[in-house]
C-alpha positions as CSV (number, residue, x, y, z in Angstrom):
1,X,-0.2,-0.3,0.0
2,X,3.3,2.0,0.8
3,X,6.0,2.6,-1.7
4,X,8.9,4.8,-0.5
5,X,11.9,6.0,-2.4
6,X,14.8,8.3,-2.6
7,X,17.1,7.1,-0.1
8,X,20.9,7.2,-1.0
9,X,24.4,8.0,0.0
10,X,25.2,11.6,0.7
11,X,27.9,13.3,2.1
12,X,27.5,15.5,5.4
13,X,25.4,19.1,4.7
14,X,24.1,17.5,1.7
15,X,20.5,17.1,1.0
16,X,18.2,13.9,-0.2
17,X,14.3,14.0,-0.5
18,X,12.4,11.0,0.3
19,X,9.0,9.9,-1.4
20,X,6.3,7.8,0.0
21,X,3.1,6.9,-2.4
22,X,-0.1,5.1,-0.9
23,X,-1.7,3.2,-3.9
24,X,-4.6,0.4,-3.9
25,X,-8.2,0.9,-3.0
26,X,-7.6,3.7,-0.7
27,X,-10.8,5.6,0.2
28,X,-9.3,8.1,2.6
29,X,-5.9,9.0,4.3
30,X,-5.2,10.8,7.7
31,X,-1.9,11.0,9.3
32,X,1.2,10.3,7.2
33,X,4.7,10.3,8.5
34,X,8.2,9.0,8.4
35,X,10.1,7.1,11.0
36,X,13.3,6.1,11.2
37,X,15.9,3.2,12.6
38,X,19.4,3.4,13.1
39,X,21.5,0.4,13.8
40,X,21.2,-0.9,17.1
41,X,18.5,1.9,17.5
42,X,14.7,1.8,18.3
43,X,12.4,3.1,15.2
44,X,11.7,6.7,16.1
45,X,9.5,9.1,14.6
46,X,11.1,11.7,12.5
47,X,8.1,13.8,11.0
48,X,4.3,13.5,10.9
49,X,1.2,15.4,9.0
50,X,-2.1,15.1,9.5
51,X,-4.5,15.6,6.5
52,X,-5.9,18.9,8.2
53,X,-1.9,20.1,7.9
54,X,-1.0,19.9,11.4
55,X,2.8,19.0,11.7
56,X,5.6,18.0,13.9
57,X,9.1,17.1,14.0
58,X,11.4,15.1,16.2
59,X,13.7,17.7,18.1
60,X,17.0,16.7,16.4
61,X,15.5,17.6,12.6
62,X,13.8,20.6,13.4
63,X,14.9,23.4,11.0
64,X,16.6,20.7,8.7
65,X,13.5,18.3,7.6
66,X,10.3,19.3,6.1
67,X,7.2,17.0,5.7
68,X,4.8,17.7,3.2
69,X,2.2,16.0,1.3
70,X,-0.1,16.1,-1.7
71,X,-3.1,15.0,-1.1
72,X,-4.3,14.5,-4.9
73,X,-1.2,12.3,-5.1
74,X,-1.9,10.2,-2.0
75,X,2.0,11.0,-1.6
76,X,4.0,12.1,1.1
77,X,7.7,13.8,1.2
78,X,10.4,14.4,3.4
79,X,12.7,17.0,2.3
80,X,16.2,16.8,4.4
81,X,18.7,19.0,4.5
82,X,22.2,19.6,6.0
83,X,22.2,15.8,6.6
84,X,24.4,14.9,9.4
85,X,25.9,11.3,10.1
86,X,23.6,10.7,12.9
87,X,21.2,10.9,10.3
88,X,22.3,7.9,9.0
89,X,19.2,5.2,9.3
90,X,16.6,3.1,7.3
91,X,13.4,5.6,6.8
92,X,10.0,4.0,6.8
93,X,6.8,6.0,5.8
94,X,3.9,5.1,7.6
95,X,0.0,6.3,7.2
96,X,-3.3,5.7,8.6
97,X,-5.6,4.2,5.8
98,X,-9.0,3.9,4.8
99,X,-9.0,0.7,3.1
100,X,-12.0,-1.8,2.7
101,X,-14.3,-0.2,5.1
102,X,-12.2,0.5,8.3
103,X,-8.9,2.5,9.4
104,X,-5.5,0.5,9.3
105,X,-2.2,1.5,10.1
106,X,0.5,0.8,7.6
107,X,4.1,0.9,6.8
108,X,6.1,1.3,3.8
109,X,9.1,-0.9,3.0
110,X,11.8,1.4,4.1
111,X,14.4,3.3,2.5
112,X,18.3,3.2,3.6
113,X,19.6,6.8,4.0
114,X,23.4,6.9,4.6
115,X,25.2,10.1,5.8
116,X,28.9,9.8,5.2
117,X,32.2,11.3,3.7
């Protein structure tokens, strides 16, 4: 239901843009967000946005990352600027989708972001 893309290798200070598209028999989407999991660490919320436009960020990415969504395309984006080695992780998109007559929480497959010189 969720397909993420856009990860890769970038030098410190560089930028990447992640995309995540929801597809299938989706009638509505509420919260869309991005999580990340670094090696040896728990998965953590990076940023999330509601359908109404309420946005929140994890403290360490505030001011560097920007989450946005295109409701017409059922897509959420994460623009990541001034990347740091500590941002290295697998990034997962997550969304609350109305599918088959009920709400469910779905995960994308993850995309690896590596920040290294």
